[in-house]
DSSP file (Angstrom, degrees, kcal/mol; ACC not computed):
  #  RESIDUE AA STRUCTURE BP1 BP2  ACC     N-H-->O    O-->H-N    N-H-->O    O-->H-N    TCO  KAPPA ALPHA  PHI   PSI    X-CA   Y-CA   Z-CA
    1    1 A X              0   0    0      0, 0.0    95,-3.3     0, 0.0     2,-0.3   0.000 360.0 360.0 360.0 152.2   -9.6  -12.5   10.3
    2    2 A X  E     -AB  95 137A   0    135,-2.5   135,-1.8    93,-0.2     2,-0.4  -0.779 360.0-153.4 -94.1 143.6   -5.9  -12.9   10.1
    3    3 A X  E     +AB  94 136A   0     91,-2.8    90,-3.0    -2,-0.3    91,-1.3  -0.964  14.5 178.0-127.0 135.7   -3.8   -9.8   10.7
    4    4 A X  E     -AB  92 135A   0    131,-2.9   131,-2.4    -2,-0.4     2,-0.3  -0.866   9.2-159.1-127.4 162.3   -0.3   -9.0    9.5
    5    5 A X  E     -AB  91 134A   0     86,-1.8    86,-3.2    -2,-0.3     2,-0.3  -0.991   8.9-178.9-140.0 146.5    2.0   -5.9    9.8
    6    6 A X  E     - B   0 133A   0    127,-2.2   127,-2.7    -2,-0.3     2,-0.5  -0.985  20.0-138.0-143.0 158.1    5.0   -4.8    7.8
    7    7 A X  E     + B   0 132A   0     82,-0.5    81,-0.9    -2,-0.3     2,-0.3  -0.960  32.5 160.6-114.8 130.2    7.5   -1.9    7.8
    8    8 A X  E     + B   0 131A   0    123,-2.5   123,-3.0    -2,-0.5    75,-0.1  -0.822  45.7  44.7-136.9 176.2    8.5   -0.2    4.6
    9    9 A X  E     -     0   0A   0     -2,-0.3     2,-0.4   121,-0.2    -1,-0.1   0.850  65.5-175.6  56.2  44.1   10.0    3.0    3.4
   10   10 A X  E     +     0   0A   0    120,-0.1     2,-0.4    -3,-0.1   120,-0.2  -0.577   4.3 177.8 -72.5 125.0   12.8    3.1    6.0
   11   11 A X  E     - B   0 129A   0    118,-2.7   118,-2.5    -2,-0.4     2,-0.3  -0.997   8.9-164.6-131.9 130.0   14.8    6.3    5.6
   12   12 A X  E     - B   0 128A   0     -2,-0.4     2,-0.3   116,-0.2   116,-0.2  -0.835   3.8-171.6-115.0 155.6   17.7    7.4    7.8
   13   13 A X  E     - B   0 127A   0    114,-2.5   114,-2.8    -2,-0.3    42,-0.1  -0.997  28.4-133.1-144.8 141.2   19.4   10.8    8.2
   14   14 A X        -     0   0    0     -2,-0.3    10,-0.3   112,-0.2    38,-0.1   0.509  52.5-124.4 -74.5  -1.9   22.5   11.8   10.1
   15   15 A X        -     0   0    0    112,-0.1    -1,-0.2     2,-0.1   111,-0.1  -0.221  52.0 -24.7  87.3 178.5   20.7   14.7   11.7
   16   16 A X        -     0   0    0    109,-0.2     2,-2.2     1,-0.1     3,-0.3  -0.408  62.5-121.7 -66.0 138.7   21.6   18.4   11.7
   17   17 A X     >  +     0   0    0      1,-0.2     4,-0.7     4,-0.1     7,-0.3  -0.460  58.2 146.1 -80.3  68.6   25.3   19.1   11.1
   18   18 A X  T  4  +     0   0    0     -2,-2.2     2,-1.2     2,-0.1     6,-0.2   0.607  45.1  84.9 -85.9 -12.3   25.8   20.9   14.3
   19   19 A X  B >> S-C   23   0B   0      4,-3.3     3,-2.2    -3,-0.3     4,-1.2  -0.747 129.3 -47.6 -93.3  92.8   29.3   19.8   15.0
   20   20 A X  T 34 S-     0   0    0     -2,-1.2    -1,-0.2     1,-0.3    -2,-0.1   0.798 102.1 -68.3  52.0  34.9   31.4   22.3   13.0
   21   21 A X  T 3< S+     0   0    0     -4,-0.7    -1,-0.3     2,-0.2    -3,-0.1   0.664 127.6  86.4  63.2  19.0   29.1   21.8   10.0
   22   22 A X  T <4 S+     0   0    0     -3,-2.2     2,-0.3     1,-0.3    -2,-0.2   0.741  92.2   2.0-113.4 -39.0   30.4   18.2    9.5
   23   23 A X  B  <  -C   19   0B   0     -4,-1.2    -4,-3.3    -6,-0.1    -1,-0.3  -0.881  66.9-108.0-146.3 171.6   28.4   15.8   11.8
   24   24 A X  S    S+     0   0    0    -10,-0.3     2,-0.3    -2,-0.3    -8,-0.1   0.674 101.5   4.6 -79.6 -18.1   25.5   15.8   14.2
   25   25 A X  S  > S-     0   0    0     -6,-0.2     4,-1.9     1,-0.1    -1,-0.2  -0.985  71.0-111.9-159.4 160.2   27.9   15.3   17.1
   26   26 A X  H  > S+     0   0    0     -2,-0.3     4,-2.9     2,-0.2     5,-0.2   0.896 116.5  55.4 -63.1 -42.2   31.6   15.0   18.0
   27   27 A X  H  > S+     0   0    0      1,-0.2     4,-1.7     2,-0.2    95,-0.3   0.895 107.9  49.1 -59.5 -38.2   31.3   11.3   18.8
   28   28 A X  H  > S+     0   0    0     93,-0.3     4,-0.8     2,-0.2    -1,-0.2   0.927 113.0  46.8 -66.5 -42.0   29.8   10.6   15.4
   29   29 A X  H >< S+     0   0    0     -4,-1.9     3,-0.7     1,-0.2    -2,-0.2   0.925 115.6  45.1 -62.2 -45.1   32.6   12.6   13.7
   30   30 A X  H 3< S+     0   0    0     -4,-2.9    -1,-0.2     1,-0.2    -2,-0.2   0.738 102.5  67.1 -72.3 -24.2   35.3   10.8   15.7
   31   31 A X  H 3< S+     0   0    0     -4,-1.7    -1,-0.2    -5,-0.2     4,-0.2   0.783  77.1 103.5 -69.0 -27.3   33.7    7.4   15.2
   32   32 A X  S X< S-     0   0    0     -4,-0.8     3,-3.2    -3,-0.7     4,-0.3  -0.120  94.2 -75.7 -57.9 153.6   34.5    7.3   11.5
   33   33 A X  G >  S+     0   0    0      1,-0.3     3,-0.7     2,-0.2    -1,-0.2  -0.216 127.3  20.9 -50.3 133.5   37.4    5.2   10.2
   34   34 A X  G 3  S-     0   0    0      1,-0.2    -1,-0.3    -3,-0.1    -2,-0.1   0.395 122.1 -93.0  84.5  -5.0   40.6    7.0   11.1
   35   35 A X  G <   -     0   0    0     -3,-3.2    -1,-0.2    -4,-0.2    -2,-0.2   0.685  68.5 -80.4  74.1  18.0   38.7    9.0   13.8
   36   36 A X    <   -     0   0    0     -3,-0.7     2,-0.4    -4,-0.3    12,-0.1  -0.051  63.6 -75.8  69.8 172.8   37.9   11.8   11.4
   37   37 A X        -     0   0    0     10,-0.1     8,-3.0    -8,-0.0     9,-0.8  -0.918  45.9-174.7-114.1 134.8   40.6   14.4   10.8
   38   38 A X  B     -D   44   0C   0     -2,-0.4     6,-0.3     6,-0.3     2,-0.1  -0.932  18.8-130.0-123.5 147.4   41.5   17.2   13.3
   39   39 A X    >   -     0   0    0      4,-3.0     3,-2.4    -2,-0.3     6,-0.0  -0.255  44.6 -84.2 -85.4-177.8   44.0   20.1   12.8
   40   40 A X  T 3  S+     0   0    0      1,-0.3    -1,-0.1     2,-0.1    -2,-0.0   0.732 130.6  55.8 -62.5 -23.0   46.8   20.9   15.3
   41   41 A X  T 3  S-     0   0    0      2,-0.1    -1,-0.3     3,-0.0     3,-0.1   0.420 120.7-107.6 -87.9   1.7   44.3   22.9   17.4
   42   42 A X  S <  S+     0   0    0     -3,-2.4     2,-0.3     1,-0.3    -2,-0.1   0.602  75.2 137.0  84.1  12.0   42.0   19.9   17.7
   43   43 A X        -     0   0    0      1,-0.1    -4,-3.0     2,-0.0    -1,-0.3  -0.707  60.7-105.6 -91.9 143.5   39.3   21.2   15.4
   44   44 A X  B     -D   38   0C   0     -2,-0.3    -6,-0.3    -6,-0.3    -1,-0.1  -0.384  26.9-170.1 -67.1 143.4   37.8   18.9   12.8
   45   45 A X        -     0   0    0     -8,-3.0    -7,-0.2     2,-0.1    -1,-0.1   0.628  31.1-130.4-105.6 -20.2   38.9   19.4    9.2
   46   46 A X    >   +     0   0    0     -9,-0.8     3,-1.6     1,-0.3     2,-0.3   0.401  51.8 153.3  83.7  -3.8   36.4   17.2    7.5
   47   47 A X  T 3  S-     0   0    0      1,-0.3    -1,-0.3   -10,-0.2   -10,-0.1  -0.446  76.5  -6.1 -64.2 120.3   39.2   15.5    5.5
   48   48 A X  T 3  S+     0   0    0     -2,-0.3     2,-0.3     1,-0.2    -1,-0.3   0.441  96.8 146.9  75.9   0.1   38.0   12.0    4.6
   49   49 A X    <   -     0   0    0     -3,-1.6     2,-0.4   -17,-0.1    -1,-0.2  -0.527  24.7-177.0 -75.1 131.7   34.8   12.3    6.7
   50   50 A X        -     0   0    0     -2,-0.3   -28,-0.0   -21,-0.1    -4,-0.0  -0.997  33.8-110.3-125.2 124.4   31.7   10.5    5.4
   51   51 A X        -     0   0    0     -2,-0.4     2,-0.6     1,-0.1   -28,-0.1  -0.240  25.8-144.2 -57.0 136.1   28.5   11.0    7.3
   52   52 A X        +     0   0    0    -38,-0.1    -1,-0.1    70,-0.1   -39,-0.1  -0.909  33.0 155.1-103.2 121.5   27.3    8.0    9.2
   53   53 A X        +     0   0    0     -2,-0.6     3,-0.2     1,-0.1   -41,-0.1  -0.447  27.1 119.4-144.8  67.2   23.5    7.6    9.3
   54   54 A X    >   +     0   0    0      1,-0.1     3,-2.1     2,-0.1     4,-0.2  -0.208  18.6 136.8-123.6  43.1   22.7    4.0    9.8
   55   55 A X  G >   +     0   0    0      1,-0.3     3,-2.0    72,-0.2     4,-0.5   0.752  62.9  77.4 -59.2 -21.7   20.8    4.1   13.1
   56   56 A X  G >  S+     0   0    0      1,-0.3    24,-1.4     2,-0.2     3,-0.5   0.754  85.0  61.2 -61.7 -22.4   18.4    1.7   11.5
   57   57 A X  G <  S+     0   0    0     -3,-2.1    -1,-0.3     1,-0.2    -2,-0.2   0.575 106.1  47.0 -79.0  -7.3   20.9   -1.1   12.1
   58   58 A X  G <  S+     0   0    0     -3,-2.0    58,-3.1    -4,-0.2     2,-0.5   0.393  86.4 101.9-113.8   0.6   20.7   -0.5   15.8
   59   59 A X  E <   -E  115   0D   0     -3,-0.5    20,-1.4    -4,-0.5     2,-0.3  -0.764  53.7-160.0 -91.1 128.5   16.9   -0.3   16.3
   60   60 A X  E     -EF 114  78D   0     54,-3.5    54,-2.7    -2,-0.5     2,-0.4  -0.833   6.0-146.7-106.8 145.7   15.2   -3.4   17.7
   61   61 A X  E     +E  113   0D   0     16,-0.7    12,-1.1    -2,-0.3    11,-0.7  -0.904  17.0 176.9-115.5 139.5   11.5   -4.1   17.3
   62   62 A X  E     -EG 112  71D   0     50,-2.4    50,-3.1    -2,-0.4     2,-0.4  -0.997   6.6-168.7-138.1 145.2    9.2   -5.9   19.7
   63   63 A X  E     -EG 111  70D   0      7,-2.5     7,-3.2    -2,-0.3     2,-0.4  -0.989   4.5-167.0-129.9 140.2    5.4   -6.5   19.6
   64   64 A X  E     -EG 110  69D   0     46,-2.6    46,-2.4    -2,-0.4     2,-0.6  -0.973   6.2-178.3-128.5 120.8    3.1   -7.8   22.3
   65   65 A X  E >   -EG 109  68D   0      3,-3.0     3,-2.4    -2,-0.4     2,-0.4  -0.933  64.0 -53.9-119.8 105.8   -0.3   -8.9   21.3
   66   66 A X  T 3  S-     0   0    0     42,-1.9    41,-0.1    -2,-0.6    44,-0.0  -0.511 123.2 -20.0  61.6-120.9   -2.5  -10.0   24.2
   67   67 A X  T 3  S+     0   0    0     -2,-0.4     2,-0.5    -3,-0.1    -1,-0.3   0.386 118.8  98.8 -95.1   2.4   -0.3  -12.6   26.0
   68   68 A X  E <   -G   65   0D   0     -3,-2.4    -3,-3.0     2,-0.0     2,-0.6  -0.814  57.0-160.2 -99.9 124.6    1.9  -13.3   23.0
   69   69 A X  E     -G   64   0D   0     -2,-0.5     2,-0.9    -5,-0.2    -5,-0.2  -0.909   5.3-170.6-105.3 115.7    5.2  -11.5   22.9
   70   70 A X  E     -G   63   0D   0     -7,-3.2    -7,-2.5    -2,-0.6     2,-1.1  -0.831  10.1-178.4-103.9  93.1    6.8  -11.3   19.4
   71   71 A X  E >   -G   62   0D   0     -2,-0.9     3,-1.4    -9,-0.2     4,-0.5  -0.755  10.2-179.3-100.9  95.0   10.3  -10.1   20.3
   72   72 A X  G > >S+     0   0    0     -2,-1.1     5,-1.9   -11,-0.7     3,-0.9   0.778  75.8  71.4 -64.8 -27.4   12.0   -9.7   17.0
   73   73 A X  G > 5S+     0   0    0    -12,-1.1     3,-1.9     1,-0.2    -1,-0.3   0.815  84.5  69.2 -60.4 -28.8   15.2   -8.5   18.7
   74   74 A X  G < 5S+     0   0    0     -3,-1.4    -1,-0.2     1,-0.3    -2,-0.2   0.890 106.0  38.5 -56.5 -40.8   15.7  -12.1   20.0
   75   75 A X  G < 5S-     0   0    0     -3,-0.9    -1,-0.3    -4,-0.5    -2,-0.2   0.176 117.9-111.0 -96.0  16.3   16.5  -13.2   16.4
   76   76 A X  T < 5 +     0   0    0     -3,-1.9     2,-1.2     1,-0.2    -3,-0.2   0.823  59.2 160.4  56.3  35.7   18.4  -10.0   15.6
   77   77 A X      < -     0   0    0     -5,-1.9   -16,-0.7   -16,-0.1    -1,-0.2  -0.777  19.2-175.4 -84.6  98.4   15.7   -8.8   13.2
   78   78 A X  B >>  -F   60   0D   0     -2,-1.2     3,-1.6   -18,-0.1     4,-0.6  -0.483  41.8-105.3 -89.2 163.8   16.6   -5.1   13.0
   79   79 A X  H >> S+     0   0    0    -20,-1.4     3,-1.6   -23,-0.4     4,-1.1   0.872 120.5  66.6 -55.4 -35.1   14.6   -2.5   11.1
   80   80 A X  H 3> S+     0   0    0    -24,-1.4     4,-3.5     1,-0.3     6,-0.3   0.798  87.7  67.0 -59.8 -25.9   17.4   -2.6    8.6
   81   81 A X  H <4>S+     0   0    0     -3,-1.6     5,-0.9     1,-0.2    -1,-0.3   0.848 102.4  47.4 -60.8 -31.7   16.4   -6.1    7.7
   82   82 A X  H <<5S+     0   0    0     -3,-1.6    -1,-0.2    -4,-0.6     3,-0.2   0.779 117.9  41.9 -77.1 -26.3   13.2   -4.6    6.4
   83   83 A X  H  <5S+     0   0    0     -4,-1.1     2,-0.9     1,-0.2    -2,-0.2   0.830 109.9  56.1 -90.0 -34.7   15.2   -2.0    4.5
   84   84 A X  T  <5S-     0   0    0     -4,-3.5    -1,-0.2    -5,-0.1    -4,-0.0  -0.681 135.0 -37.1-106.0  79.7   18.0   -4.1    3.1
   85   85 A X  T   5S+     0   0    0     -2,-0.9    -3,-0.1    -3,-0.2    -1,-0.1   0.191 131.4  68.6  99.8 -16.3   16.6   -6.9    1.1
   86   86 A X    > < +     0   0    0     -5,-0.9     3,-1.8    -6,-0.3    -3,-0.2   0.243  60.6 143.7-119.7  13.6   13.5   -7.8    3.2
   87   87 A X  T 3   +     0   0    0      1,-0.3   -79,-0.1    -4,-0.1    -4,-0.1  -0.303  69.3  25.5 -55.0 127.0   11.5   -4.7    2.6
   88   88 A X  T 3  S+     0   0    0    -81,-0.9    -1,-0.3     1,-0.3     2,-0.2   0.474  80.7 146.3  97.1   2.4    7.8   -5.6    2.4
   89   89 A X    <   -     0   0    0     -3,-1.8   -82,-0.5   -82,-0.2     2,-0.4  -0.551  41.9-135.1 -74.3 138.2    7.9   -8.8    4.5
   90   90 A X  B     -h  151   0E   0     60,-2.5    62,-2.9    -2,-0.2     2,-0.5  -0.765   7.6-150.0 -94.4 135.7    4.7   -9.3    6.5
   91   91 A X  E     -A    5   0A   0    -86,-3.2   -86,-1.8    -2,-0.4     2,-0.4  -0.923  21.4-126.7-103.1 125.5    4.8  -10.4   10.1
   92   92 A X  E     -A    4   0A   0     63,-2.3   -88,-0.3    -2,-0.5     3,-0.1  -0.581  27.8-179.9 -75.1 125.2    1.8  -12.5   11.2
   93   93 A X  E     -     0   0A   0    -90,-3.0     2,-0.3    -2,-0.4   -89,-0.2   0.718  44.6 -96.1 -99.6 -25.3    0.2  -10.9   14.3
   94   94 A X  E     -A    3   0A   0    -91,-1.3   -91,-2.8     2,-0.0     2,-0.4  -0.905  39.6 -60.6 142.3-169.7   -2.6  -13.3   14.9
   95   95 A X  E     -A    2   0A   0     -2,-0.3     2,-0.4   -93,-0.2   -93,-0.2  -0.956  31.3-154.5-122.0 132.7   -6.3  -14.1   14.4
   96   96 A X        -     0   0    0    -95,-3.3    43,-0.2    -2,-0.4     2,-0.1  -0.865  21.1-129.0-102.1 137.7   -9.3  -12.0   15.5
   97   97 A X        -     0   0    0      8,-0.4     8,-0.1    -2,-0.4     2,-0.0  -0.434  35.3 -87.7 -81.2 159.6  -12.6  -13.8   16.0
   98   98 A X    >   -     0   0    0      1,-0.1     3,-2.1    -2,-0.1     6,-0.2  -0.376  35.4-120.3 -63.6 143.3  -15.8  -12.6   14.4
   99   99 A X  T 3  S+     0   0    0      1,-0.3    -1,-0.1     5,-0.1     5,-0.1   0.765 113.6  54.8 -60.4 -24.4  -17.6  -10.0   16.5
  100  100 A X  T 3  S+     0   0    0      3,-0.1     2,-0.3     2,-0.0    -1,-0.3   0.513  84.8 103.9 -86.7  -2.5  -20.7  -12.3   16.7
  101  101 A X  S X  S-     0   0    0     -3,-2.1     3,-2.3     1,-0.1    -4,-0.1  -0.637  75.6-134.2 -77.2 133.3  -18.6  -15.2   18.2
  102  102 A X  T 3  S+     0   0    0     -2,-0.3    -1,-0.1     1,-0.3    -3,-0.0   0.766 107.9  52.9 -59.7 -25.2  -19.1  -15.6   21.9
  103  103 A X  T 3  S+     0   0    0     -5,-0.1    -1,-0.3     2,-0.1    -6,-0.2   0.330  81.6 142.5 -91.1   8.5  -15.3  -15.8   22.4
  104  104 A X    <   +     0   0    0     -3,-2.3     2,-0.3    -6,-0.2    -5,-0.1  -0.165  21.8 168.8 -54.3 137.2  -14.8  -12.6   20.5
  105  105 A X        -     0   0    0     -8,-0.1    -8,-0.4     3,-0.0    -2,-0.1  -0.994  33.8-114.8-147.8 149.5  -12.0  -10.4   21.8
  106  106 A X        -     0   0    0     -2,-0.3     2,-0.7   -10,-0.1    -9,-0.0  -0.304  29.8-119.2 -72.2 166.6  -10.1   -7.4   20.7
  107  107 A X        -     0   0    0    -41,-0.1     2,-0.1   -13,-0.0    -1,-0.1  -0.760  31.4-166.5-109.9  83.1   -6.4   -7.7   19.9
  108  108 A X        +     0   0    0     -2,-0.7   -42,-1.9   -43,-0.1     2,-0.3  -0.450  16.7 177.5 -67.9 143.7   -4.7   -5.3   22.4
  109  109 A X  E     -E   65   0D   0    -44,-0.2     2,-0.4    -2,-0.1   -44,-0.2  -0.993  29.2-155.9-150.5 155.3   -1.2   -4.7   21.4
  110  110 A X  E     -E   64   0D   0    -46,-2.4   -46,-2.6    -2,-0.3     2,-0.5  -0.999  12.1-162.5-130.0 130.1    2.0   -2.8   22.3
  111  111 A X  E     -E   63   0D   0     -2,-0.4     2,-0.4   -48,-0.2   -48,-0.2  -0.949  11.8-172.4-112.7 132.8    4.7   -2.0   19.7
  112  112 A X  E     -E   62   0D   0    -50,-3.1   -50,-2.4    -2,-0.5     2,-0.5  -0.973  15.6-163.7-129.9 142.6    8.1   -1.0   21.0
  113  113 A X  E     -E   61   0D   0     -2,-0.4     2,-0.3   -52,-0.2   -52,-0.2  -0.989  19.8-174.1-123.0 121.3   11.2    0.2   19.2
  114  114 A X  E     -E   60   0D   0    -54,-2.7   -54,-3.5    -2,-0.5     2,-0.5  -0.883  25.8-123.8-123.0 148.5   14.4    0.0   21.3
  115  115 A X  E     -E   59   0D   0     -2,-0.3   -56,-0.2   -56,-0.2     4,-0.0  -0.785  41.0-108.1 -88.3 127.1   18.0    1.2   20.7
  116  116 A X    >   -     0   0    0    -58,-3.1     3,-2.1    -2,-0.5    -1,-0.1  -0.255  23.2-126.6 -54.9 136.6   20.4   -1.7   21.0
  117  117 A X  T 3  S+     0   0    0      1,-0.3    -1,-0.2    -3,-0.0    -2,-0.0   0.687 106.8  62.0 -63.3 -17.1   22.4   -1.4   24.2
  118  118 A X  T 3  S+     0   0    0    -60,-0.1    -1,-0.3     2,-0.0     2,-0.3   0.380  73.9 122.2 -89.8   5.4   25.7   -1.6   22.3
  119  119 A X    <   -     0   0    0     -3,-2.1     2,-0.0   -61,-0.1    -4,-0.0  -0.510  54.1-144.2 -70.6 131.1   25.0    1.6   20.3
  120  120 A X    >   -     0   0    0     -2,-0.3     3,-1.4     1,-0.1    -1,-0.1  -0.195  31.9 -90.0 -85.6-178.7   27.7    4.1   20.8
  121  121 A X  G >  S+     0   0    0      1,-0.3     3,-1.8     2,-0.1   -93,-0.3   0.555 108.8  89.3 -71.0  -6.2   27.4    7.9   21.0
  122  122 A X  G 3  S+     0   0    0    -95,-0.3    -1,-0.3     1,-0.3   -98,-0.2   0.753  77.4  65.5 -60.6 -22.4   27.8    8.1   17.3
  123  123 A X  G X  S+     0   0    0     -3,-1.4     3,-2.0     2,-0.1    -1,-0.3   0.484  70.6 126.4 -83.4  -0.9   24.1    7.8   16.9
  124  124 A X  T <  S+     0   0    0     -3,-1.8  -100,-0.1     1,-0.3     3,-0.1  -0.353  81.1   8.7 -59.1 130.0   23.4   11.1   18.6
  125  125 A X  T 3  S+     0   0    0      1,-0.3    -1,-0.3    -2,-0.1  -109,-0.2   0.289  94.1 136.1  85.7 -10.5   21.2   13.3   16.5
  126  126 A X    <   -     0   0    0     -3,-2.0     2,-0.3  -111,-0.1    -1,-0.3  -0.336  36.7-157.8 -69.0 154.1   20.5   10.6   13.9
  127  127 A X  E     -B   13   0A   0   -114,-2.8  -114,-2.5    -3,-0.1     2,-0.3  -0.945  11.8-172.3-134.2 153.7   16.9   10.2   12.7
  128  128 A X  E     -B   12   0A   0     -2,-0.3     2,-0.3  -116,-0.2  -116,-0.2  -0.994   0.9-175.1-146.2 137.9   14.8    7.5   11.1
  129  129 A X  E     +B   11   0A   0   -118,-2.5  -118,-2.7    -2,-0.3     2,-0.3  -0.940  11.1 162.7-129.9 156.6   11.4    7.4    9.5
  130  130 A X  E     -     0   0A   0     -2,-0.3     2,-0.4  -120,-0.2  -121,-0.2  -0.971  33.7-111.7-162.0 168.8    9.3    4.5    8.2
  131  131 A X  E     -B    8   0A   0   -123,-3.0  -123,-2.5    -2,-0.3     2,-0.5  -0.924  20.6-154.9-112.0 134.9    5.8    3.4    7.2
  132  132 A X  E     -B    7   0A   0     -2,-0.4     2,-0.4  -125,-0.2  -125,-0.2  -0.948  14.9-172.9-109.0 128.4    3.9    0.8    9.2
  133  133 A X  E     -B    6   0A   0   -127,-2.7  -127,-2.2    -2,-0.5     2,-0.4  -0.928   9.1-156.5-120.6 145.7    1.2   -1.1    7.3
  134  134 A X  E     -B    5   0A   0     -2,-0.4     2,-0.4  -129,-0.2  -129,-0.2  -0.937   5.7-166.5-118.3 145.6   -1.4   -3.5    8.5
  135  135 A X  E     +B    4   0A   0   -131,-2.4  -131,-2.9    -2,-0.4     2,-0.4  -0.998   7.5 178.3-133.4 130.4   -3.2   -6.1    6.5
  136  136 A X  E     +B    3   0A   0     -2,-0.4     2,-0.3  -133,-0.2  -133,-0.2  -0.983   4.1 169.2-132.2 143.8   -6.3   -8.1    7.5
  137  137 A X  E     -B    2   0A   0   -135,-1.8  -135,-2.5    -2,-0.4    -2,-0.0  -0.987  44.2 -81.6-149.7 157.3   -8.2  -10.7    5.6
  138  138 A X        -     0   0    0     -2,-0.3     7,-0.3  -137,-0.2    -2,-0.0  -0.338  34.3-163.7 -57.6 134.9  -11.0  -13.2    6.2
  139  139 A X        +     0   0    0    -43,-0.2     2,-0.3     5,-0.1    -1,-0.1   0.356  62.1  69.1-106.7   5.6   -9.5  -16.4    7.7
  140  140 A X        +     0   0    0      4,-0.1     5,-0.3     3,-0.0     2,-0.2  -0.760  61.4  73.4-118.9 167.3  -12.3  -18.8    7.1
  141  141 A X  S    S-     0   0    0     -2,-0.3     2,-0.5     3,-0.1     0, 0.0  -0.508  78.9 -44.9 121.5 171.5  -13.9  -20.3    4.0
  142  142 A X  S    S+     0   0    0      1,-0.2     2,-0.1    -2,-0.2    -2,-0.0  -0.971 130.2  19.9-121.8 117.3  -13.1  -23.0    1.4
  143  143 A X  S    S-     0   0    0     -2,-0.5    -1,-0.2     1,-0.0     2,-0.2   0.676 103.2-119.3 -75.1 163.4  -10.4  -22.8    0.5
  144  144 A X        -     0   0    0     -2,-0.1    -3,-0.1     1,-0.1    -5,-0.1  -0.489  43.1 -99.7 -63.5 131.2   -8.9  -20.8    3.4
  145  145 A X        -     0   0    0     -5,-0.3    -1,-0.1    -7,-0.3     2,-0.1  -0.170  41.5-105.2 -56.5 146.5   -7.6  -17.5    1.8
  146  146 A X        -     0   0    0      1,-0.1    -1,-0.1    -3,-0.1     3,-0.1  -0.371  29.9-117.9 -71.3 148.2   -3.8  -17.4    1.1
  147  147 A X        -     0   0    0      1,-0.2    -1,-0.1    -2,-0.1     4,-0.1  -0.381  50.7 -73.4 -74.1 162.8   -1.5  -15.4    3.3
  148  148 A X    >   -     0   0    0      1,-0.1     3,-0.6     2,-0.1    -1,-0.2  -0.322  44.3-125.4 -56.8 143.8    0.5  -12.6    1.8
  149  149 A X  T 3  S+     0   0    0      1,-0.3     2,-0.2    -3,-0.1    -1,-0.1   0.689 101.4  60.9 -67.9 -18.3    3.2  -14.0   -0.4
  150  150 A X  T 3   +     0   0    0    -62,-0.1   -60,-2.5     2,-0.0    -1,-0.3  -0.304  68.8 155.2-110.1  50.8    6.0  -12.1    1.3
  151  151 A X  B <   -h   90   0E   0     -3,-0.6     2,-0.4   -62,-0.3   -60,-0.2  -0.526  48.9-112.5 -75.6 143.0    5.7  -13.3    4.9
  152  152 A X    >   -     0   0    0    -62,-2.9     3,-2.4     3,-0.4   -60,-0.2  -0.618  38.8-107.1 -75.0 126.6    8.9  -13.1    7.0
  153  153 A X  T 3  S+     0   0    0     -2,-0.4    -1,-0.1     1,-0.3   -64,-0.0  -0.252 107.2  26.2 -54.3 136.6   10.2  -16.6    7.8
  154  154 A X  T 3  S+     0   0    0     -3,-0.0    -1,-0.3   -63,-0.0    -2,-0.1   0.246 115.0  68.4  91.9 -12.6    9.5  -17.4   11.4
  155  155 A X  S <  S+     0   0    0     -3,-2.4   -63,-2.3   -65,-0.2    -3,-0.4  -0.404  74.1 125.5-134.0  55.8    6.5  -15.1   11.6
  156  156 A X              0   0    0    -65,-0.2   -65,-0.0    -5,-0.1    -3,-0.0  -0.712 360.0 360.0-117.0 163.3    4.0  -16.8    9.3
  157  157 A X              0   0    0     -2,-0.2    -1,-0.0   -63,-0.0   -66,-0.0   0.479 360.0 360.0 -70.7 360.0    0.4  -18.0    9.7
């Protein structure tokens, strides 16, 4: 069978507003355009502050299946790519042989989610959730079954 994976339902949150009830951290508050607003005593005023919660733009995805490394980070495919216009794209993971085939092997895999090294302290306290789906189908027959219509370019069967 051929196997695919996709990420959907990406949701981000700025985290608990533990920094004077405005932001999840002082770096996040200060990072905003204009640096956030502070009064003469150095306390945040919240004037013009808009919560930043786009940690999804800084998460890199990598997959390793057997000896094959699918490092999406190399091509700058961030989780946000799945959320902003590419939601629902399938990544082709490979082909599993039939259990009665002498060459049958399982598909051991490791999935990793990494924070881009250029992420500043503004991301402290931010949260992200998403759904991971797997799709498998018979890969033999006449005609060979079609792949999902929404395969991510560069990661197709």
